[in-house]
DRENKEDREN-290309 format. One record per atom (N, C-alpha, C): residue in three letters; y, z, x; residue number from 1. Coordinates in nm, 2 decimals. Atoms other than C-alpha are relative to their C-alpha. Example, Ala and Ser with C-alpha at 12.3 -4.5 7.8 and 13.67 -1.06 7.14 Angstrom:
<sites>
["ALA",[-0.12,0.00,0.09],1]
["ALA",[-0.45,0.78,1.23],1]
["ALA",[0.12,0.00,0.09],1]
["SER",[-0.11,0.00,-0.09],2]
["SER",[-0.11,0.71,1.37],2]
["SER",[0.11,0.08,-0.08],2]
</sites>
This chain:
<sites>
["MET",[0.00,0.13,-0.06],1]
["MET",[1.57,1.38,0.70],1]
["MET",[0.11,-0.08,-0.03],1]
["LEU",[-0.10,0.09,0.00],2]
["LEU",[1.83,1.13,0.78],2]
["LEU",[-0.05,-0.13,-0.05],2]
["THR",[0.02,0.12,0.05],3]
["THR",[1.86,0.82,0.58],3]
["THR",[0.11,-0.10,0.05],3]
["ILE",[-0.11,0.09,-0.04],4]
["ILE",[2.05,0.52,0.70],4]
["ILE",[-0.01,-0.12,-0.08],4]
["GLN",[-0.01,0.12,0.10],5]
["GLN",[2.15,0.24,0.45],5]
["GLN",[0.13,-0.08,0.02],5]
["LYS",[-0.12,0.07,0.01],6]
["LYS",[2.40,-0.04,0.43],6]
["LYS",[0.10,0.05,-0.09],6]
["ALA",[-0.11,-0.04,0.07],7]
["ALA",[2.74,0.05,0.32],7]
["ALA",[0.03,-0.09,-0.10],7]
["THR",[-0.05,0.09,0.09],8]
["THR",[2.88,-0.08,0.00],8]
["THR",[0.14,0.04,-0.04],8]
["THR",[-0.15,-0.04,0.03],9]
["THR",[3.24,-0.06,-0.14],9]
["THR",[-0.01,0.14,-0.08],9]
["LYS",[0.00,-0.16,0.06],10]
["LYS",[3.12,0.25,-0.34],10]
["LYS",[0.00,0.11,0.09],10]
["ASP",[0.00,-0.11,-0.10],11]
["ASP",[3.09,0.42,-0.02],11]
["ASP",[0.13,0.01,0.07],11]
["ALA",[-0.15,0.01,-0.07],12]
["ALA",[3.46,0.36,0.09],12]
["ALA",[0.06,0.13,-0.01],12]
["ARG",[-0.06,-0.13,0.02],13]
["ARG",[3.58,0.68,-0.06],13]
["ARG",[-0.06,0.11,0.10],13]
["ARG",[0.05,-0.09,-0.07],14]
["ARG",[3.33,0.88,0.11],14]
["ARG",[0.00,-0.02,0.15],14]
["ILE",[-0.04,0.03,-0.14],15]
["ILE",[3.38,0.71,0.45],15]
["ILE",[0.12,0.03,0.03],15]
["SER",[-0.13,-0.05,-0.01],16]
["SER",[3.74,0.75,0.43],16]
["SER",[0.01,0.15,0.01],16]
["TYR",[0.01,-0.15,0.00],17]
["TYR",[3.69,1.13,0.36],17]
["TYR",[-0.05,0.05,0.14],17]
["LEU",[0.07,-0.03,-0.12],18]
["LEU",[3.45,1.16,0.66],18]
["LEU",[0.12,-0.03,0.12],18]
["ILE",[-0.09,0.03,-0.12],19]
["ILE",[3.71,0.98,0.89],19]
["ILE",[0.13,0.10,-0.01],19]
["GLN",[-0.10,-0.10,0.01],20]
["GLN",[4.00,1.20,0.75],20]
["GLN",[-0.04,0.14,0.04],20]
["LYS",[0.05,-0.13,-0.04],21]
["LYS",[3.81,1.52,0.79],21]
["LYS",[-0.02,0.01,0.16],21]
["ASN",[0.01,0.00,-0.16],22]
["ASN",[3.73,1.42,1.16],22]
["ASN",[0.12,-0.01,0.06],22]
["THR",[-0.13,0.01,-0.06],23]
["THR",[4.08,1.35,1.23],23]
["THR",[0.07,0.13,-0.03],23]
["ASP",[-0.05,-0.14,0.01],24]
["ASP",[4.17,1.70,1.10],24]
["ASP",[-0.04,0.08,0.11],24]
["SER",[0.05,-0.08,-0.11],25]
["SER",[3.94,1.84,1.36],25]
["SER",[0.06,-0.03,0.12],25]
["ASN",[-0.08,0.04,-0.10],26]
["ASN",[4.15,1.66,1.61],26]
["ASN",[-0.07,0.02,0.16],26]
["PRO",[0.07,-0.02,-0.14],27]
["PRO",[3.89,1.64,1.91],27]
["PRO",[0.07,-0.08,0.11],27]
["ASN",[-0.07,0.07,-0.10],28]
["ASN",[4.12,1.41,2.09],28]
["ASN",[0.15,0.04,0.03],28]
["ASN",[-0.13,-0.07,-0.02],29]
["ASN",[4.43,1.64,2.07],29]
["ASN",[0.11,-0.11,-0.03],29]
["TYR",[-0.10,0.09,0.04],30]
["TYR",[4.63,1.37,1.88],30]
["TYR",[0.10,0.07,-0.05],30]
["THR",[-0.15,-0.05,0.05],31]
["THR",[5.00,1.44,1.79],31]
["THR",[-0.01,-0.02,-0.15],31]
["LYS",[-0.02,0.01,0.15],32]
["LYS",[5.09,1.48,1.43],32]
["LYS",[0.02,-0.14,-0.04],32]
["LEU",[-0.02,0.15,0.04],33]
["LEU",[5.22,1.12,1.42],33]
["LEU",[-0.10,-0.07,0.02],33]
["GLN",[0.13,0.08,-0.02],34]
["GLN",[4.90,0.99,1.56],34]
["GLN",[-0.09,0.02,-0.11],34]
["ILE",[0.08,-0.04,0.10],35]
["ILE",[4.70,1.18,1.30],35]
["ILE",[0.04,-0.07,-0.12],35]
["GLU",[-0.06,0.05,0.11],36]
["GLU",[4.92,1.05,1.03],36]
["GLU",[-0.04,-0.15,-0.02],36]
["ALA",[0.02,0.15,0.01],37]
["ALA",[4.91,0.69,1.13],37]
["ALA",[-0.16,-0.03,0.00],37]
["TRP",[0.14,0.05,0.01],38]
["TRP",[4.52,0.70,1.17],38]
["TRP",[-0.06,0.02,-0.14],38]
["LYS",[0.04,-0.03,0.14],39]
["LYS",[4.48,0.85,0.82],39]
["LYS",[0.07,-0.12,-0.09],39]
["ARG",[-0.06,0.11,0.08],40]
["ARG",[4.71,0.59,0.69],40]
["ARG",[-0.09,-0.13,0.00],40]
["CYS",[0.06,0.13,-0.02],41]
["CYS",[4.49,0.31,0.83],41]
["CYS",[-0.15,0.02,-0.05],41]
["ASN",[0.14,-0.04,0.04],42]
["ASN",[4.16,0.48,0.69],42]
["ASN",[-0.01,0.05,-0.16],42]
["THR",[0.02,-0.04,0.15],43]
["THR",[4.23,0.52,0.32],43]
["THR",[-0.13,-0.06,-0.07],43]
["PRO",[0.10,0.07,0.07],44]
["PRO",[3.96,0.42,0.07],44]
["PRO",[0.03,-0.14,-0.01],44]
["ALA",[-0.03,0.13,0.01],45]
["ALA",[4.13,0.11,0.00],45]
["ALA",[0.01,-0.09,0.13],45]
["LYS",[0.01,0.07,-0.12],46]
["LYS",[4.15,0.01,0.36],46]
["LYS",[-0.13,-0.01,0.06],46]
["ILE",[0.16,0.02,-0.05],47]
["ILE",[3.78,0.09,0.43],47]
["ILE",[-0.06,-0.10,-0.09],47]
["LYS",[0.06,0.09,0.07],48]
["LYS",[3.70,-0.13,0.14],48]
["LYS",[0.04,-0.14,0.06],48]
["GLU",[-0.04,0.13,-0.06],49]
["GLU",[3.89,-0.42,0.31],49]
["GLU",[-0.08,-0.01,0.13],49]
["LEU",[0.07,0.00,-0.13],50]
["LEU",[3.72,-0.34,0.64],50]
["LEU",[-0.15,-0.03,-0.02],50]
["LEU",[0.15,0.03,0.04],51]
["LEU",[3.37,-0.35,0.47],51]
["LEU",[-0.03,-0.14,0.00],51]
["LYS",[0.00,0.15,0.02],52]
["LYS",[3.43,-0.72,0.41],52]
["LYS",[-0.01,-0.07,0.13],52]
["SER",[0.00,0.06,-0.13],53]
["SER",[3.46,-0.80,0.78],53]
["SER",[-0.08,0.05,0.10],53]
["ARG",[0.09,-0.08,-0.10],54]
["ARG",[3.18,-0.60,0.94],54]
["ARG",[-0.12,0.06,-0.09],54]
["GLU",[0.13,-0.07,0.07],55]
["GLU",[2.83,-0.48,0.86],55]
["GLU",[0.02,0.14,0.04],55]
["THR",[0.00,-0.14,-0.03],56]
["THR",[2.86,-0.11,0.83],56]
["THR",[-0.11,0.08,-0.09],56]
["PHE",[0.12,-0.08,0.05],57]
["PHE",[2.59,0.15,0.77],57]
["PHE",[0.04,0.15,-0.01],57]
["CYS",[-0.04,-0.13,0.05],58]
["CYS",[2.61,0.50,0.63],58]
["CYS",[-0.13,0.10,0.05],58]
["ALA",[0.12,-0.10,-0.03],59]
["ALA",[2.37,0.79,0.75],59]
["ALA",[0.03,0.11,-0.10],59]
["PHE",[0.00,-0.11,0.08],60]
["PHE",[2.29,1.06,0.49],60]
["PHE",[-0.08,0.09,0.03],60]
["TYR",[0.08,-0.12,-0.01],61]
["TYR",[2.15,1.40,0.51],61]
["TYR",[0.01,0.07,-0.11],61]
["LYS",[-0.01,-0.06,0.14],62]
["LYS",[2.04,1.55,0.19],62]
["LYS",[0.09,-0.05,-0.09],62]
["HIS",[-0.11,0.08,0.09],63]
["HIS",[2.25,1.30,0.01],63]
["HIS",[0.14,0.02,0.04],63]
["LYS",[-0.13,0.00,-0.02],64]
["LYS",[2.55,1.38,0.19],64]
["LYS",[0.04,-0.08,0.13],64]
["LEU",[-0.01,0.09,-0.09],65]
["LEU",[2.72,1.13,0.41],65]
["LEU",[0.06,0.09,0.14],65]
["VAL",[-0.03,-0.06,-0.13],66]
["VAL",[2.72,1.26,0.78],66]
["VAL",[0.04,-0.08,0.10],66]
["GLY",[-0.02,0.08,-0.12],67]
["GLY",[2.78,0.96,0.99],67]
["GLY",[0.01,-0.15,-0.07],67]
["THR",[-0.02,0.14,0.04],68]
["THR",[2.89,0.58,0.97],68]
["THR",[0.02,-0.08,0.12],68]
["ILE",[-0.02,0.08,-0.12],69]
["ILE",[2.88,0.31,1.22],69]
["ILE",[-0.01,-0.16,-0.05],69]
["GLY",[0.00,0.13,0.05],70]
["GLY",[2.96,-0.07,1.19],70]
["GLY",[-0.03,-0.10,0.12],70]
["LEU",[0.00,0.12,-0.10],71]
["LEU",[2.91,-0.42,1.38],71]
["LEU",[0.09,-0.09,-0.04],71]
["LYS",[-0.09,0.12,0.04],72]
["LYS",[3.17,-0.68,1.39],72]
["LYS",[-0.02,-0.09,0.13],72]
["SER",[0.05,0.09,-0.12],73]
["SER",[3.03,-0.98,1.59],73]
["SER",[-0.09,0.09,0.10],73]
["ASN",[0.09,-0.07,-0.08],74]
["ASN",[2.90,-0.81,1.90],74]
["ASN",[0.07,0.13,0.05],74]
["GLU",[-0.07,-0.13,-0.03],75]
["GLU",[3.14,-0.51,1.89],75]
["GLU",[-0.04,0.12,-0.09],75]
["ILE",[0.02,-0.11,0.08],76]
["ILE",[3.04,-0.16,1.76],76]
["ILE",[0.13,0.06,-0.05],76]
["VAL",[-0.12,-0.06,0.05],77]
["VAL",[3.31,-0.02,1.54],77]
["VAL",[-0.02,0.09,-0.10],77]
["GLY",[0.00,-0.12,0.11],78]
["GLY",[3.38,0.28,1.30],78]
["GLY",[-0.10,0.09,0.01],78]
["PHE",[0.10,-0.08,-0.03],79]
["PHE",[3.13,0.50,1.46],79]
["PHE",[0.06,0.16,-0.02],79]
["TYR",[-0.03,-0.13,0.03],80]
["TYR",[3.19,0.86,1.31],80]
["TYR",[-0.11,0.08,-0.04],80]
["ILE",[0.10,-0.09,0.04],81]
["ILE",[2.97,1.15,1.29],81]
["ILE",[0.08,0.13,-0.05],81]
["SER",[-0.04,-0.12,0.04],82]
["SER",[3.07,1.45,1.07],82]
["SER",[0.04,0.11,0.11],82]
["PHE",[-0.02,-0.09,-0.12],83]
["PHE",[3.25,1.69,1.31],83]
["PHE",[-0.09,0.13,-0.01],83]
["SER",[0.08,-0.11,0.03],84]
["SER",[3.05,1.97,1.15],84]
["SER",[-0.15,-0.03,0.04],84]
["GLN",[0.12,0.04,-0.01],85]
["GLN",[2.74,1.78,1.22],85]
["GLN",[-0.02,-0.05,0.15],85]
["ARG",[0.01,0.04,-0.13],86]
["ARG",[2.79,1.69,1.59],86]
["ARG",[-0.09,0.09,0.08],86]
["LYS",[0.10,-0.07,-0.08],87]
["LYS",[2.55,1.80,1.86],87]
["LYS",[-0.15,0.04,-0.07],87]
["LYS",[0.12,-0.02,0.06],88]
["LYS",[2.26,1.77,1.62],88]
["LYS",[-0.11,-0.12,-0.01],88]
["GLY",[0.09,0.13,0.01],89]
["GLY",[2.12,1.44,1.71],89]
["GLY",[0.03,-0.12,-0.09],89]
["ILE",[-0.03,0.08,0.11],90]
["ILE",[2.26,1.27,1.41],90]
["ILE",[0.07,-0.15,0.06],90]
["GLY",[-0.06,0.11,-0.08],91]
["GLY",[2.49,1.04,1.63],91]
["GLY",[-0.09,-0.08,0.08],91]
["LYS",[0.10,0.06,-0.08],92]
["LYS",[2.20,0.95,1.86],92]
["LYS",[-0.08,-0.09,-0.08],92]
["GLN",[0.09,0.08,0.09],93]
["GLN",[1.98,0.85,1.57],93]
["GLN",[0.07,-0.12,-0.07],93]
["LEU",[-0.08,0.10,0.06],94]
["LEU",[2.26,0.63,1.41],94]
["LEU",[0.03,-0.10,0.12],94]
["PHE",[-0.02,0.10,-0.11],95]
["PHE",[2.34,0.47,1.75],95]
["PHE",[-0.12,-0.07,0.03],95]
["ASN",[0.12,0.07,-0.03],96]
["ASN",[2.00,0.39,1.82],96]
["ASN",[-0.06,-0.09,-0.12],96]
["PHE",[0.03,0.10,0.11],97]
["PHE",[1.96,0.23,1.48],97]
["PHE",[0.08,-0.11,0.01],97]
["ILE",[-0.08,0.14,-0.02],98]
["ILE",[2.27,0.00,1.54],98]
["ILE",[-0.04,-0.07,0.14],98]
["GLU",[0.04,0.07,-0.12],99]
["GLU",[2.14,-0.09,1.89],99]
["GLU",[-0.13,-0.07,-0.03],99]
["ASN",[0.12,0.06,0.03],100]
["ASN",[1.80,-0.18,1.75],100]
["ASN",[0.05,-0.13,-0.09],100]
["TYR",[-0.04,0.09,0.08],101]
["TYR",[1.99,-0.37,1.47],101]
["TYR",[0.06,-0.14,0.08],101]
["ILE",[-0.07,0.09,-0.07],102]
["ILE",[2.19,-0.55,1.73],102]
["ILE",[-0.10,-0.09,0.08],102]
["ILE",[0.10,0.06,-0.09],103]
["ILE",[1.89,-0.64,1.95],103]
["ILE",[-0.08,-0.10,-0.10],103]
["GLN",[0.05,0.08,0.09],104]
["GLN",[1.72,-0.79,1.63],104]
["GLN",[0.10,-0.14,-0.03],104]
["LYS",[-0.07,0.11,0.04],105]
["LYS",[2.02,-1.02,1.57],105]
["LYS",[0.01,-0.06,0.15],105]
["LYS",[0.00,0.07,-0.12],106]
["LYS",[1.96,-1.13,1.94],106]
["LYS",[0.14,-0.01,0.08],106]
["ILE",[-0.12,-0.03,-0.09],107]
["ILE",[2.29,-1.00,2.09],107]
["ILE",[-0.03,0.06,0.12],107]
["ASP",[0.05,-0.06,-0.14],108]
["ASP",[2.24,-0.92,2.45],108]
["ASP",[0.13,0.08,0.07],108]
["THR",[-0.12,-0.07,-0.07],109]
["THR",[2.59,-0.77,2.53],109]
["THR",[0.08,0.06,-0.12],109]
["VAL",[-0.08,-0.06,0.11],110]
["VAL",[2.78,-0.51,2.31],110]
["VAL",[0.12,0.06,0.07],110]
["ILE",[-0.12,-0.05,-0.05],111]
["ILE",[3.13,-0.39,2.34],111]
["ILE",[0.04,0.12,-0.10],111]
["LEU",[-0.05,-0.09,0.10],112]
["LEU",[3.32,-0.11,2.18],112]
["LEU",[0.12,0.06,0.08],112]
["THR",[-0.12,-0.08,-0.02],113]
["THR",[3.64,0.11,2.19],113]
["THR",[-0.02,0.13,0.00],113]
["ALA",[0.05,-0.14,0.01],114]
["ALA",[3.59,0.46,2.29],114]
["ALA",[0.13,0.10,0.01],114]
["THR",[-0.09,-0.12,-0.01],115]
["THR",[3.82,0.77,2.21],115]
["THR",[-0.04,0.08,0.11],115]
["PRO",[0.03,-0.08,-0.13],116]
["PRO",[3.85,1.02,2.50],116]
["PRO",[-0.12,0.09,-0.04],116]
["SER",[0.12,-0.11,0.04],117]
["SER",[3.62,1.26,2.30],117]
["SER",[-0.14,-0.07,-0.01],117]
["ALA",[0.12,0.08,0.02],118]
["ALA",[3.35,1.00,2.26],118]
["ALA",[-0.05,-0.07,0.15],118]
["LEU",[0.02,0.06,-0.13],119]
["LEU",[3.36,0.87,2.62],119]
["LEU",[-0.14,0.04,0.07],119]
["GLU",[0.12,-0.05,-0.06],120]
["GLU",[3.08,1.09,2.76],120]
["GLU",[-0.13,-0.05,-0.07],120]
["PHE",[0.11,0.04,0.10],121]
["PHE",[2.85,1.01,2.45],121]
["PHE",[-0.04,-0.15,0.04],121]
["TYR",[0.03,0.14,-0.03],122]
["TYR",[2.88,0.63,2.54],122]
["TYR",[-0.06,0.00,0.13],122]
["LYS",[0.05,0.00,-0.13],123]
["LYS",[2.83,0.68,2.90],123]
["LYS",[-0.15,0.04,0.00],123]
["LYS",[0.15,-0.04,0.01],124]
["LYS",[2.49,0.87,2.84],124]
["LYS",[-0.07,-0.10,-0.07],124]
["ASN",[0.08,0.10,0.06],125]
["ASN",[2.39,0.59,2.63],125]
["ASN",[0.02,-0.15,0.06],125]
["GLY",[0.03,0.13,-0.08],126]
["GLY",[2.42,0.32,2.89],126]
["GLY",[0.13,-0.10,0.02],126]
["PHE",[-0.10,0.06,0.01],127]
["PHE",[2.79,0.21,2.84],127]
["PHE",[0.09,0.02,0.13],127]
["SER",[-0.10,-0.02,-0.09],128]
["SER",[3.04,0.15,3.12],128]
["SER",[0.14,-0.04,-0.04],128]
["ILE",[-0.13,0.03,0.03],129]
["ILE",[3.41,0.14,3.11],129]
["ILE",[0.04,-0.12,0.05],129]
["ILE",[-0.05,0.13,-0.06],130]
["ILE",[3.57,-0.20,3.15],130]
["ILE",[0.14,0.05,0.04],130]
["THR",[-0.14,-0.04,-0.04],131]
["THR",[3.93,-0.06,3.13],131]
["THR",[0.05,0.10,-0.09],131]
["PRO",[-0.09,-0.09,0.09],132]
["PRO",[4.16,0.20,2.99],132]
["PRO",[0.09,-0.08,-0.09],132]
["ILE",[-0.10,0.08,0.09],133]
["ILE",[4.36,0.07,2.69],133]
["ILE",[0.10,0.09,-0.08],133]
["LYS",[-0.10,-0.06,0.10],134]
["LYS",[4.64,0.16,2.46],134]
["LYS",[-0.02,-0.08,-0.14],134]
["VAL",[0.02,0.05,0.14],135]
["VAL",[4.54,0.10,2.09],135]
["VAL",[0.13,0.03,-0.08],135]
["ALA",[-0.10,-0.04,0.08],136]
["ALA",[4.84,0.08,1.87],136]
["ALA",[-0.02,-0.03,-0.16],136]
["ILE",[0.01,0.01,0.15],137]
["ILE",[4.86,0.13,1.48],137]
["ILE",[0.15,0.01,-0.01],137]
["GLY",[-0.14,0.01,0.01],138]
["GLY",[5.21,0.01,1.41],138]
["GLY",[0.08,0.04,0.15],138]
["ASP",[-0.07,-0.05,-0.13],139]
["ASP",[5.44,0.18,1.68],139]
["ASP",[-0.06,0.13,0.06],139]
["VAL",[0.06,-0.11,-0.05],140]
["VAL",[5.21,0.47,1.74],140]
["VAL",[-0.13,-0.05,0.09],140]
["THR",[0.11,0.06,-0.07],141]
["THR",[4.96,0.43,2.03],141]
["THR",[-0.10,0.11,0.04],141]
["TYR",[0.11,-0.10,-0.02],142]
["TYR",[4.63,0.60,2.14],142]
["TYR",[-0.06,-0.05,0.13],142]
["GLN",[0.05,0.03,-0.11],143]
["GLN",[4.49,0.62,2.48],143]
["GLN",[-0.17,-0.01,-0.02],143]
["GLU",[0.16,0.01,0.02],144]
["GLU",[4.11,0.47,2.46],144]
["GLU",[-0.06,-0.09,0.11],144]
["PHE",[0.07,0.08,-0.11],145]
["PHE",[3.87,0.28,2.67],145]
["PHE",[-0.08,-0.11,-0.07],145]
["ASN",[0.10,0.08,0.04],146]
["ASN",[3.70,-0.04,2.63],146]
["ASN",[-0.12,0.00,0.10],146]
["MET",[0.12,-0.02,-0.06],147]
["MET",[3.34,-0.03,2.71],147]
["MET",[-0.10,-0.11,-0.01],147]
["ILE",[0.09,0.11,0.01],148]
["ILE",[3.04,-0.26,2.76],148]
["ILE",[-0.14,0.04,0.03],148]
["LYS",[0.14,-0.04,-0.02],149]
["LYS",[2.66,-0.25,2.76],149]
["LYS",[-0.08,-0.12,0.00],149]
["LYS",[0.10,0.10,0.00],150]
["LYS",[2.40,-0.51,2.84],150]
["LYS",[-0.13,0.06,-0.07],150]
["LEU",[0.12,-0.05,0.07],151]
["LEU",[2.10,-0.48,2.60],151]
["LEU",[-0.13,-0.08,0.07],151]
</sites>
């Protein structure tokens, strides 16, 4: 059974590890430079800082962190599912959780930035592309997409 709970700073190390492992799987065909930049901005210390500026939730299956998702104002952020756990419904459950949470907060429009590998998932869940964008970490850029959904 999947358990979803609010993240604490004690979860930062596990969240960082999840993101790092997903980056190693490289579903977006990032270059080595892009992977290294992404890992540098997702260390446990950086995750602890991010937790201060957003509401973050963790999904656990059999006490193992299998996913995370956050909300910053009306933007869904930090949505990761363990690469080995994809296509098992965990992402859908976690995504439904955050959408219900957003509705409870009386937010009627939600935005997010999607990686190329996540684009179809978001489209299936009612999001539309606003525009393709380049996201930068220092001087390293990534092709992503701004998306929107009316709730």
